[in-house]
C-alpha positions, 0 to 999 in steps of 0.5 A: 121236502117230500114224505114219499112212499108213505103208508096210506094210514100214517100219511093220512094221520100225519097230514090230518093234523098237518103235520163264552163271549165272541172273539175280536174278529167275531165282534167286528163281523157282528158290528157290520150287521144291518141296523147295527144288530149285534150277534148273540154272544157265543154264536160262532160262525160254522164252517167245514174243515175236511169232512166235518163242521167246526166252530170257526172261532173256537175250532171245536167240532159242530154237529147239527141236531135240528128241525124242518120248520116247513109248515105249521100243524094246519099246513100253512107255510111260514110266509103265510103267517110270519107277518101277522103272527110273528109272535107265533114264530118267536114262540116256535123258535123258543120251543125248538131251542128248548127241545134242544135244536141248534139248526132250523131248516126254513123253506122259502117260496120263490113266488114270495121273494120274486115279484117279477122275473127281474125284481125281488120283493123287498118286504119279504127280504126285510121279513127274512132279515127279521127271521135271521135276527130272531135266530141269532137272538135265540141261538139257532142256526138257519138252513135256508132252503130256497126256490120252493113252489110247494103251493102250486096255486101260488106259483105265478104264471110268468114263472111257470112259462119261462124257458130253462134259461130264463127260469135259471136266471130268476133262480139266480136273482132269487139267491143273489137277493137272499145272499145279499140280505144274509151274508153278514150274519153268523146265524146262517148255517147254509144256503140249500139251493132247492129241495129235492131237484130232479131231472127228466130221463134221457129222451123223455122230455117233461111238460111240468116243472112240479111233480110228486103232489102230496096232500096239496103240496109239491115238494119235488121240482124239475130243474129242466124239462128236456135234457136236449142232448145233454147228460143229467150230470152236465145239466146238474153241474151247470145249474149248481154252478149258476146258482152258487155263483149268484150266492158267491157274488155277495157271500164267500163264507156261508156254506152251500148245499142241496137237499136230495132224494137218496136214489141209491135207497130206491135203486141199489147201486145208483150213483149220486147226481148232484153229489157227483164229482162234476156237480158237487164242486161248489157244494160244501157238504152233502144233504140227503133225505132218509126215511128208513123202511120198516125192517130195512135199516141196513139197506138205508145205511148201504145207500147212505154210503154212496154219499160219502164223498169226503164232505160232511153229510147231514141227514136233512130230513128224517122221521119215523114215518115208515119205520118205528122210532126204535128203528130210526134210532138204530139208523141214526146211531149206526150212521153217526160215524159218517154223519155230521147232522140230523134234521127232523120235523117240528110243526108248531105244536108242543109235546104238551099240546100233542099229549092232550090229543088222546084219540089221535095216533098221529099225535101220539107218534109226533109226541113220541118223536119230540120226546125222543128228540129232546132226550137225545139232543145233548148226545147228538150235538156232540160229534162222535 
């Protein structure tokens, strides 16, 4: 996820601290889980119905209110500590649940799950299954965002030098392995194909797959380096279809999405690319990332309207980074008629821990955000 165009002071401050019972059908599904793990009572499958989400069993409406759990307060990605510090992950999931979350977005690194271009890492998949079970036991749904290369130093050379075709093949194998591992769990909310994929301009070949470095992390990734005579829509369509097909080999049920930069917010009038008519066919709902600017809530609301394509919309990233908490609240409340979910940030520290850091403006900002999240959780999990 890319916290872009930040004011220098706030960016430095943030990154300095680094920043009921089941139906018979559900019981049958739970019995099929690996190692005979049973679904937590009351954890229903989620699906799309028309332009909103519903619980598949009760058919009651569902609205997402959750956190990106992308790195901890020191900047470590989850794969950096989920082995030796599993207790921390358990505690953080419990804290996110206590704060009122019902969805947690996890960012999976390509290099941690693919040992070679052909071979997935079974130990990483086993740990992912452990995380899925934790989410199930905690009563949280997982937004699994994949193909991340946030730490450039961890990207293997073999992956970096692949052609577009071969790189897409590795990406498809990644999702093949993830879907095979997670298909049977109701704790999965969605597969997010990639965080903020982008394309080069027409006649403007690129040389680097990663771009937009911020505080040592690369949250933006190109899906090709050269359009080679194709349109951006043609490339986006082919890429989405390739990865969605890999998932659907094993999982016909869980939702697929892709988290995008809302370019209409930067370039008024810009049309969605991955959510164009051609490319969005395999995608079940829209995921967009909004950080409203100070004094520009209406501009962001206008940009959001460009993504109203008849599918549910989730603001998959949001935070009072470039505006006040009051303005973010205004943006959320004004968009609730169109939006079916909001996902902010949790960096592994509690409100109480931030309260002890009395000399940090960044800590005060995050403390206020978490208090806001908790205070509004019950309301926001009810679909408007």
